[in-house]
C-alpha positions in Angstrom: 0.0 0.0 0.0 1.5 3.4 -1.0 2.6 5.9 1.7 1.9 9.6 1.3 3.6 12.5 2.9 1.4 15.5 3.6 1.3 18.9 5.1 -2.0 19.8 6.8 -3.7 21.8 9.5 -6.1 20.8 12.3 -9.5 22.3 11.6 -10.2 22.9 15.3 -6.9 24.3 16.6 -5.3 25.6 13.4 -2.1 23.7 14.4 0.0 22.8 11.3 1.1 19.2 10.9 3.6 17.5 8.6 3.5 13.7 8.6 2.8 10.5 6.6 -0.2 8.3 5.9 -0.7 4.9 4.2 -3.7 4.6 1.9 -4.9 2.9 -1.3 -5.1 6.2 -3.2 -4.8 10.0 -2.6 -8.6 10.1 -2.3 -8.5 7.4 0.4 -5.7 9.3 2.2 -7.8 12.5 2.2 -10.8 10.7 3.6 -8.7 9.2 6.4 -7.2 12.6 7.3 -10.6 14.3 7.2 -11.8 11.8 9.8 -8.9 12.9 12.0 -9.9 16.5 11.6 -7.0 17.5 9.3 -7.3 19.9 6.4 -4.8 19.0 3.6 -2.5 21.7 2.3 -0.2 19.5 0.2 0.2 15.7 -0.3 2.4 13.5 -2.5 3.6 9.9 -2.7 6.7 9.4 -0.4 9.1 7.3 -2.5 11.6 6.9 0.4 9.0 5.0 2.5 7.8 3.0 -0.5 11.4 2.0 -1.0 11.2 0.1 2.3 8.3 -1.9 0.9 10.3 -2.8 -2.2 8.5 -0.5 -4.7 11.6 0.9 -6.2 13.5 0.5 -9.5 16.3 -2.1 -9.8 18.9 0.7 -9.9 17.5 2.3 -6.7 17.7 -1.1 -5.0 21.3 -1.5 -6.0 22.2 2.0 -4.7 20.3 1.6 -1.5 22.5 1.0 1.6 21.1 -1.3 4.2 21.0 0.1 7.7 24.1 -0.6 9.8 24.0 -1.6 13.5 25.5 1.9 14.2 22.5 3.5 12.5 20.1 1.4 14.5 21.9 2.1 17.8 21.8 5.9 17.2 18.1 5.8 16.1 17.2 3.7 19.2 19.1 6.1 21.5 17.3 9.1 20.0 14.0 7.4 20.4 14.8 6.6 24.0 15.8 10.2 24.8 12.5 11.5 23.3 10.4 9.0 25.2 12.2 9.9 28.5 11.4 13.5 27.7 7.6 12.6 27.7 7.3 13.1 23.9 4.4 11.2 22.4 5.3 8.0 20.6 4.1 9.2 17.2 6.0 12.5 17.5 9.1 10.6 18.7 9.0 8.2 15.7 8.5 11.2 13.4 11.5 13.0 14.9 13.7 9.9 14.6 12.7 9.4 11.0 13.7 13.0 10.2 17.1 12.6 12.0 18.1 9.2 10.6 20.7 9.6 7.8 20.3 6.1 6.3 17.5 6.3 3.7 16.2 2.8 4.2 16.1 3.0 8.0 14.4 6.4 7.6 11.7 4.8 5.4 11.3 2.0 7.9 10.6 4.4 10.8 8.2 6.4 8.6 6.3 3.1 8.0 6.4 2.1 11.7 4.9 5.5 12.6 2.1 5.0 10.2 1.4 1.5 11.5 1.3 2.8 15.1 -1.0 5.6 14.0 -3.3 2.9 12.6 -3.5 1.2 16.0 -0.8 -1.4 15.9 1.4 -1.8 18.9 5.0 -0.6 18.7 6.3 -4.1 18.9 4.0 -5.4 16.2 5.1 -2.5 14.0 8.7 -3.3 14.5 7.9 -7.0 13.8 7.1 -6.0 10.2 10.9 -5.7 9.6 12.5 -8.8 11.1 15.7 -8.4 9.0 16.4 -5.0 10.7 15.0 -5.6 14.2 16.1 -8.8 16.0 13.8 -11.0 18.0 15.4 -9.7 21.2 14.7 -6.1 20.1 11.0 -6.8 19.3 10.4 -8.9 22.4 11.9 -6.4 24.7 9.7 -3.7 23.3 6.7 -6.0 23.7 7.6 -6.7 27.4 8.2 -3.0 28.0 4.7 -2.1 26.6 3.1 -4.5 29.0 5.2 -3.2 32.0 4.8 0.5 31.0 8.6 0.9 30.9 9.2 1.7 27.3 11.7 4.7 27.8 13.9 2.6 30.1 13.9 -0.4 27.8 14.7 1.6 24.7 17.7 3.1 26.5 18.8 -0.4 27.5 18.4 -1.6 23.9 20.6 1.2 22.6 23.2 0.3 25.1 22.9 -3.3 24.2 23.3 -2.7 20.4 26.4 -0.5 21.2 27.8 -3.4 23.3 27.3 -5.8 20.4 29.1 -3.4 18.1 32.0 -3.1 20.5 32.3 -6.8 21.0 32.4 -7.3 17.2 35.1 -4.6 16.9 37.2 -6.3 19.5 37.1 -9.7 17.8 37.8 -8.2 14.3 40.6 -6.1 15.9 42.2 -9.2 17.5 42.1 -11.2 14.2 42.8 -8.6 11.6 46.6 -8.2 12.2 47.3 -12.0 12.4 45.1 -12.6 9.2 47.0 -9.8 7.4 50.4 -11.3 8.4 49.3 -14.8 7.3 48.3 -13.5 3.8 51.6 -11.6 3.5 53.6 -14.7 4.6 51.8 -16.8 1.9 52.3 -14.2 -0.8 56.0 -13.7 0.1 56.5 -17.5 0.1 54.9 -17.9 -3.3 57.0 -15.0 -4.7 60.2 -16.6 -3.5 59.3 -20.0 -5.0 58.0 -18.7 -8.3 60.3 -15.8 -9.1 63.5 -15.9 -7.0 64.2 -19.7 -6.8 64.0 -20.4 -10.6 66.4 -17.6 -11.5 69.0 -18.8 -8.9 68.7 -22.4 -10.1 69.2 -21.3 -13.7 72.5 -19.6 -12.7 73.7 -22.7 -10.8 72.8 -25.0 -13.7 74.7 -22.8 -16.2 77.9 -23.2 -14.3 77.2 -26.9 -13.7 77.1 -26.8 -9.9 75.9 -29.9 -8.0 72.7 -29.0 -6.1 72.3 -30.2 -2.5 69.3 -32.5 -1.8 67.4 -29.7 0.0 67.9 -27.3 -3.0 66.6 -30.1 -5.3 63.5 -30.5 -3.2 62.8 -26.7 -3.2 63.4 -26.5 -6.9 61.0 -29.4 -7.6 58.4 -27.6 -5.4 59.0 -24.4 -7.4 58.6 -26.2 -10.7 55.4 -27.8 -9.4 53.9 -24.5 -8.4 54.8 -22.9 -11.8 53.5 -25.8 -13.9 50.3 -26.5 -11.8 49.4 -23.2 -10.3 46.1 -22.9 -12.2 44.7 -26.4 -11.2 46.1 -25.8 -7.7 44.3 -22.5 -7.5 41.0 -24.1 -8.8 41.3 -26.9 -6.3 42.0 -24.4 -3.5 38.9 -22.3 -4.5 36.8 -25.5 -4.6 38.0 -26.6 -1.2 37.3 -23.1 0.2 33.8 -23.1 -1.4 33.1 -26.6 0.0 34.2 -25.6 3.5 32.1 -22.4 3.3 29.0 -24.4 2.3 29.7 -27.0 5.0 30.0 -24.2 7.6 26.5 -23.2 6.7 25.1 -26.6 7.7 24.2 -27.3 11.3 26.8 -30.0 11.7 29.5 -28.0 10.0 28.9 -24.8 12.0 29.0 -26.8 15.2 32.3 -28.5 14.3 33.9 -25.2 13.3 32.6 -23.5 16.5 33.8 -26.4 18.6 37.3 -26.1 17.0 37.4 -22.4 17.7 36.1 -23.0 21.2 38.9 -25.4 22.0 41.8 -24.4 19.7 45.1 -23.2 21.3 45.7 -19.5 21.7 42.4 -18.3 20.3 40.0 -20.4 22.4 40.3 -18.2 25.6 39.3 -15.2 23.6 36.3 -17.0 22.0 35.1 -18.4 25.4 35.4 -15.0 27.2 33.6 -13.2 24.4 30.8 -15.8 24.4 30.3 -15.7 28.2 30.3 -11.9 28.1 27.7 -11.8 25.3 25.6 -14.3 27.1 25.7 -12.5 30.4 25.0 -9.0 29.0 22.2 -10.2 26.7 20.4 -12.2 29.5 20.8 -9.4 31.9 19.3 -6.9 29.5 16.4 -9.2 28.5 15.5 -10.2 32.1 15.6 -6.6 33.3 13.0 -5.7 30.7 10.5 -8.0 32.2 10.9 -11.1 30.0 10.5 -14.5 31.8 13.5 -16.6 32.4 12.8 -19.4 29.8 11.9 -17.0 27.1 14.9 -14.8 28.0 17.2 -17.8 27.6 15.6 -18.7 24.3 16.2 -15.2 23.0 19.7 -15.1 24.4 20.5 -18.4 22.7 20.0 -16.7 19.3 22.7 -14.1 19.8 25.5 -15.8 21.6 27.2 -16.5 18.2 28.6 -19.9 18.9 26.9 -23.3 18.2 28.7 -24.9 21.2 27.1 -22.4 23.6 23.8 -22.6 21.8 23.7 -26.4 22.4 24.6 -25.8 26.0 21.8 -23.3 26.4 19.3 -25.7 24.8 20.2 -28.2 27.5 20.0 -25.5 30.2 16.5 -24.4 29.0 15.2 -27.9 29.3 16.6 -28.1 32.9 15.1 -24.8 33.9 11.7 -25.9 32.5 12.0 -29.0 34.6 12.4 -26.8 37.7 16.2 -26.4 38.1 17.7 -23.1 39.1 19.6 -21.2 36.3 23.0 -21.7 38.0 22.5 -25.4 38.4 21.2 -25.8 34.8 24.2 -24.0 33.4 26.7 -25.9 35.6 25.4 -29.2 34.2 26.3 -28.2 30.7 30.0 -28.0 31.6 30.5 -25.0 29.3 30.5 -22.2 31.9 33.4 -21.2 34.1 33.1 -22.0 37.9 33.3 -18.3 38.8 30.2 -17.6 36.6 28.3 -20.4 38.2 29.1 -19.2 41.8 28.1 -15.6 40.9 24.9 -16.7 39.4 24.1 -18.8 42.4 24.7 -15.9 44.7 22.5 -13.7 42.5 19.6 -16.2 42.6 19.9 -16.4 46.4 19.8 -12.6 46.9 17.2 -12.0 44.2 19.6 -9.9 42.2 20.2 -12.2 39.2 20.0 -9.4 36.6 22.6 -7.3 38.4 24.8 -10.3 38.9 24.7 -11.1 35.2 25.5 -7.5 34.4 28.5 -7.7 36.8 29.7 -10.9 35.1 29.6 -9.2 31.7 31.6 -6.2 33.1 34.2 -8.6 34.5 34.5 -10.5 31.2 34.5 -7.4 29.1 37.7 -6.4 30.9 39.0 -9.9 30.4 38.2 -9.7 26.7 40.3 -6.6 26.4 43.3 -8.3 28.1 42.8 -11.4 26.0 42.8 -9.5 22.8 46.3 -8.1 23.6 47.5 -11.6 24.7 46.2 -13.3 21.6 47.7 -10.7 19.3 51.0 -10.9 21.0 51.0 -14.7 20.8 50.0 -14.9 17.1 52.4 -12.3 15.9 55.6 -14.1 16.9 54.2 -17.4 15.6 53.6 -15.9 12.1 57.0 -14.2 12.2 58.7 -17.5 13.0 56.9 -19.1 10.1 58.0 -16.3 7.7 61.6 -16.5 9.0 61.6 -20.2 8.6 60.5 -19.9 4.9 63.2 -17.3 4.3 65.8 -19.4 6.0 64.9 -22.4 3.7 65.2 -20.2 0.7 68.6 -18.8 1.8 69.9 -22.2 2.6 68.7 -23.5 -0.8 70.7 -20.7 -2.5 73.7 -20.6 -0.2 74.4 -24.3 -0.5 75.0 -24.3 -4.2 77.0 -21.0 -3.9 79.3 -22.7 -1.4 79.7 -25.6 -3.8 80.5 -23.3 -6.6 83.1 -21.4 -4.5 84.7 -24.7 -3.5 84.9 -25.7 -7.2 87.0 -22.6 -8.0 89.8 -23.7 -5.6 
């Protein structure tokens, strides 16, 4: 259904209004606004809002940028501030739609405001866009509407989204440098084998120098790479595609996550990030009035690790059977002892949400420390690998050179 932007004036008060309305036609829109006591000054189809519904050209769709988490975090924070200032929901949504820079998110908020104006709840309006608003986001709004705590929950949601962004940055920051170094090491090694080694071997062959066994092996490897680089590249790409496809299956994702969860060096970082994300998410959801089982189910969707998801599936069953949260998590064997003790204390004192928040704070600090440790450990390992490859190349060249020099005496 098309969305129209309009400028109007209330017939009774004379107050001017600028907003949007969804209708089958301009005539239908005018009828709806007349019932609301609004006299139309100007009205036109709003193409930005209709873009959110998909009624745009192919070129427009290509150029349209999807909203980033940062865009959503800012919009949510602005919405929370307006609600805390006692601004009406409709006016708050309109203000947010006017301030949002991302065109698609702007159109979505315009549409949400229209749905709310038609009588839908705020959570149901957000539910129209599941690709933009997560199930946690929607369910927390629904719980807040029931409890009458929407301003507070929107503030917590903005903080939670920023938290997720920060966690993602930490992980990317920890892995970017090692990944870059690995790529450089591979490229340098290929260059040495394909370019440097053949030239040196040609020189030694020309002066009829006897090549040591290790130089012969390196030369054979160099010849293999030059002769079979295309099939080798195709096989490498096919293996990469197969692994990527396998990682999208339930079994493949679990195996990869289990490897990351237990691998040397990187596993402490993965575990601490996962526990921090679990604690922060569960604390945020519970403090919004969501019941424990539903909160665990929502938290399960955002922990980002199949191993932890399976553990939470087991814990949910135990909690449904009557176990306390700490006991249910302890039985999974995936949570640190300190976390279990803190949760047990929180349950005894009736401060579970606060204790979960404290756990996330502790593990956030641990994540920062672990990022530095992981980077420091991976750096030297990669450097040793690069130094080893260079050493092999140098030895493969120096050996024949020494043979040649001995032949001159």
